[in-house]
C-alpha positions in Angstrom: 283.1 149.0 45.6 284.5 152.3 44.6 288.2 152.4 44.0 288.6 155.1 46.6 287.0 153.3 49.2 289.2 150.2 48.5 292.3 152.3 48.8 291.1 154.0 52.0 290.7 150.4 53.6 294.2 149.3 52.6 295.4 152.5 54.2 293.8 151.9 57.5 294.6 148.3 57.6 298.2 148.5 56.4 299.2 152.3 56.6 300.8 152.5 53.2 301.5 148.6 52.9 299.9 147.3 49.6 297.3 144.6 50.3 299.2 142.2 47.7 302.1 142.4 50.1 300.1 141.7 53.2 298.8 138.8 51.7 302.3 137.5 50.6 303.2 137.7 54.3 300.5 135.1 54.8 300.7 134.8 58.4 301.5 138.4 59.3 303.9 139.6 61.9 304.6 137.2 64.6 302.6 134.2 63.3 303.6 131.2 61.3 301.8 129.9 58.5 300.7 126.9 60.5 299.5 128.6 63.3 297.4 131.1 61.1 295.7 127.9 59.6 295.2 126.6 63.1 293.5 129.8 64.0 291.5 129.7 61.0 290.3 126.2 61.7 289.6 127.1 65.1 287.4 130.3 63.8 285.4 128.2 61.4 284.4 125.7 64.4 283.6 128.6 66.4 281.7 130.4 63.9 279.2 127.5 63.6 278.3 127.5 67.4 275.1 129.3 68.1 275.5 132.5 69.7 279.1 133.2 68.2 279.8 136.8 67.5 280.0 138.1 64.1 280.7 141.3 62.7 281.9 144.4 64.8 281.4 147.4 62.5 281.9 149.8 65.9 285.5 148.4 66.0 286.0 148.8 62.3 284.7 152.3 62.8 286.9 153.2 65.7 289.9 151.9 63.8 289.2 154.6 61.0 288.7 157.2 63.6 292.4 156.7 65.1 293.8 156.5 61.4 292.2 159.8 60.5 293.5 161.5 63.8 297.0 160.5 62.4 296.4 161.7 59.1 298.6 164.9 57.9 295.4 167.1 58.3 294.6 165.2 61.7 295.2 165.9 65.3 298.4 167.6 66.2 298.6 165.9 69.6 297.9 162.3 68.1 300.1 162.7 65.0 303.1 163.6 67.6 302.7 160.4 69.5 305.2 157.6 69.8 305.3 154.3 71.6 307.6 156.0 74.5 305.4 158.9 74.7 302.3 156.7 75.3 303.7 154.4 77.8 302.5 156.4 80.9 299.1 156.9 79.3 298.7 153.2 78.4 299.8 152.4 82.2 297.3 155.1 83.7 294.4 153.8 81.5 294.7 150.3 82.3 294.8 151.1 86.2 291.7 153.0 85.6 290.1 150.2 84.0 291.0 148.1 86.7 289.5 150.6 89.3 286.4 150.8 87.4 286.1 146.7 87.3 285.2 147.0 90.8 282.0 148.8 89.9 281.1 147.4 86.5 278.6 148.8 84.3 278.9 151.9 82.2 281.7 153.3 83.9 283.6 149.8 83.2 282.7 150.3 79.3 284.1 153.7 79.0 287.4 152.8 80.9 287.8 149.9 78.7 287.2 152.0 75.7 290.2 154.0 76.9 292.5 151.1 77.0 291.5 150.2 73.6 292.1 153.5 72.3 295.7 153.1 73.6 296.0 149.7 71.7 294.7 151.2 68.6 297.0 154.3 68.6 299.9 152.4 69.5 299.2 150.1 66.5 298.7 153.2 64.2 302.0 154.5 65.2 303.6 151.2 64.4 301.5 150.8 61.1 302.5 154.5 60.1 306.4 153.6 60.5 305.8 150.2 58.7 306.1 147.9 61.6 302.9 146.2 61.9 299.1 147.0 61.9 296.1 146.3 64.2 295.3 143.4 62.2 298.7 141.8 63.1 298.0 142.5 66.5 294.7 140.7 66.5 296.1 137.8 64.2 298.9 137.4 66.7 297.0 137.1 70.0 294.3 134.9 68.5 296.9 132.4 67.2 298.3 132.6 70.7 295.2 132.1 72.4 294.3 129.1 70.2 297.7 127.8 70.5 297.7 127.9 74.7 294.1 126.3 74.6 294.7 122.7 73.3 292.0 121.5 75.4 289.3 123.7 73.6 290.6 123.8 69.9 292.5 120.4 70.1 292.3 117.0 71.6 294.0 117.8 75.0 291.9 117.1 78.2 292.0 119.4 80.7 289.9 118.4 83.8 290.4 121.4 86.1 291.9 125.0 86.4 295.0 123.4 87.7 295.5 121.1 84.6 294.8 124.1 82.5 297.6 125.7 84.3 300.0 123.0 83.6 299.1 122.8 79.9 299.8 126.7 79.6 303.1 126.4 81.1 303.8 123.4 78.8 302.7 125.3 75.8 304.9 128.8 76.8 308.0 126.4 77.5 307.8 124.9 73.8 307.1 128.7 72.5 310.3 129.7 74.2 312.1 126.5 72.6 310.9 127.7 69.3 312.1 131.0 69.2 315.0 132.1 66.8 316.9 133.1 69.9 316.1 129.9 71.8 319.8 129.1 72.3 320.4 132.3 74.1 320.3 131.8 77.7 317.2 133.1 79.4 317.2 133.9 83.0 314.3 132.5 85.4 313.0 136.1 86.0 313.7 137.7 82.7 310.0 137.2 81.3 308.9 139.2 84.7 308.3 142.7 83.2 310.2 145.2 85.1 307.5 147.7 84.5 305.2 145.8 86.8 304.1 147.6 90.0 306.7 146.8 92.6 304.5 144.7 94.9 303.1 142.7 92.1 306.6 142.2 90.5 308.0 141.0 94.0 305.4 138.4 94.2 306.3 137.0 90.8 309.7 136.8 91.1 309.7 135.4 94.7 307.4 132.8 93.5 309.7 131.7 90.6 312.6 131.8 92.6 310.7 129.6 95.4 309.8 127.1 92.6 313.3 126.8 91.5 314.2 125.7 95.7 315.4 129.3 96.7 312.9 129.1 99.8 312.7 129.4 103.4 311.8 126.0 105.4 308.9 127.6 107.3 306.7 130.7 107.4 308.5 131.2 110.8 311.7 131.6 109.0 310.2 134.2 106.8 309.1 136.2 110.0 312.7 135.8 111.3 313.8 137.2 108.0 311.4 140.3 108.4 312.6 140.9 112.0 316.4 140.9 110.8 315.8 143.3 107.9 314.0 145.4 110.4 316.9 145.6 112.7 319.1 146.3 109.8 316.6 149.0 108.9 317.0 150.5 112.4 320.4 150.5 112.3 320.8 152.8 109.2 320.8 156.7 109.4 317.2 158.0 109.3 316.2 159.4 105.8 319.6 157.9 103.8 319.6 155.7 100.7 320.9 152.9 102.9 317.6 153.0 105.0 315.6 153.3 102.1 317.2 150.2 100.7 316.8 148.1 103.7 313.2 149.2 103.9 312.7 147.8 100.6 314.0 144.6 102.1 311.5 144.7 105.0 308.8 145.0 102.3 310.0 142.3 100.2 310.4 139.8 103.1 306.5 140.8 104.3 305.4 139.9 100.7 307.0 136.5 101.2 305.0 136.0 104.5 301.9 136.7 102.5 303.1 134.1 99.7 303.5 131.5 102.4 300.1 132.3 104.0 298.5 132.1 100.5 297.6 135.9 100.5 297.7 137.7 97.3 299.7 140.8 98.9 298.9 143.0 96.0 295.0 142.4 96.6 295.3 142.8 100.2 297.1 146.1 99.9 294.5 147.4 97.7 291.5 146.2 99.9 293.3 148.3 103.0 293.6 151.3 100.6 290.0 151.0 99.7 289.3 150.6 103.4 291.2 153.6 104.3 289.4 155.7 101.8 285.8 154.7 103.0 286.7 155.5 106.4 288.1 158.9 105.5 285.2 159.8 103.5 283.1 159.1 106.4 285.3 161.1 108.7 285.0 164.0 106.2 281.0 163.5 106.3 281.0 163.5 110.3 283.3 166.6 110.1 281.0 168.4 107.7 277.7 167.5 109.7 279.5 169.3 112.7 280.2 172.4 110.6 284.1 171.4 110.7 287.0 170.7 108.3 289.4 167.9 108.9 292.4 170.2 108.5 293.3 171.8 111.9 291.5 169.6 113.9 294.4 167.9 115.8 295.5 164.2 115.9 293.1 163.6 119.0 290.1 164.7 117.3 290.9 162.8 114.2 291.4 159.6 116.0 287.8 160.1 117.5 286.4 160.4 114.0 288.5 157.5 112.8 286.9 155.5 115.5 283.4 156.5 114.9 284.1 155.8 111.3 285.2 152.2 112.2 282.3 151.7 114.4 279.9 152.9 111.8 281.4 150.9 109.1 281.1 147.9 111.7 277.5 148.5 112.2 277.0 148.6 108.5 278.8 145.4 107.9 276.7 143.7 110.7 273.4 144.4 109.2 274.5 143.1 105.9 275.8 140.0 107.6 279.5 140.7 106.4 281.1 140.9 109.6 283.4 143.4 111.3 286.5 145.1 109.8 289.3 146.2 111.6 
């Protein structure tokens, strides 16, 4: 191995941190030595299994590409990025990947690559600042996966998915107790990210509060809450901040109706959005076939096209055996 090649690899992995210093750290950022040993044992067992993945040269090549972009003679845009400036891009790429997951195939592979790019770029920003490296990121998540799957890498038995969930919660509880700030009080909702989409965040904090006993007696009581919040909304001046706040309470209550009914409110709204998009696209196609544009058609004609789009969709669902959609 050439001396220059060895130095280049050290720079990519540690962004200026000497290899000896990284070895001295043993477990790396955020991983205890014992966990590092457990992960190594798990990897040894896994590598011995038939079909286990081995080297990933394309991943290493991508790491080097991102490193190169951040060099003094690299890309001005990439060099200017910070964790804060990348936040919006990270969220957008995650949403695009989630959308592509509905299609699968090459499009999903492309979008997952964009998400991976965000991970690597953030890791390189941190490496350049001497905080952590992409190896630390991989080491930490791998140790966490091994730690939270004792039914796979240990002697714990999990008969079904429900048992796995109980194991997961128990491990997370012990993780919190073992943190350096374990003595500091942690609120029930503190671990729910405030950056989550509002609907998803509502589902999570409502479910946690319910598990703590802060709950309605029945779904009918939740519907009564919806009606009460609606009345409060209607009592406020239209367009006021107070009206916006009360409308938020209406939505919050409706999300809890969904929870009581066993419905994922986020998924339900996403399905409705996709249904609306399909029907609108059908309306645009119908209008084009008649040499028309939707703009300026008027409410009556638009409603007619909407009804036709619904009928067309129902007919298609009937042919596929999927049933009608409202």
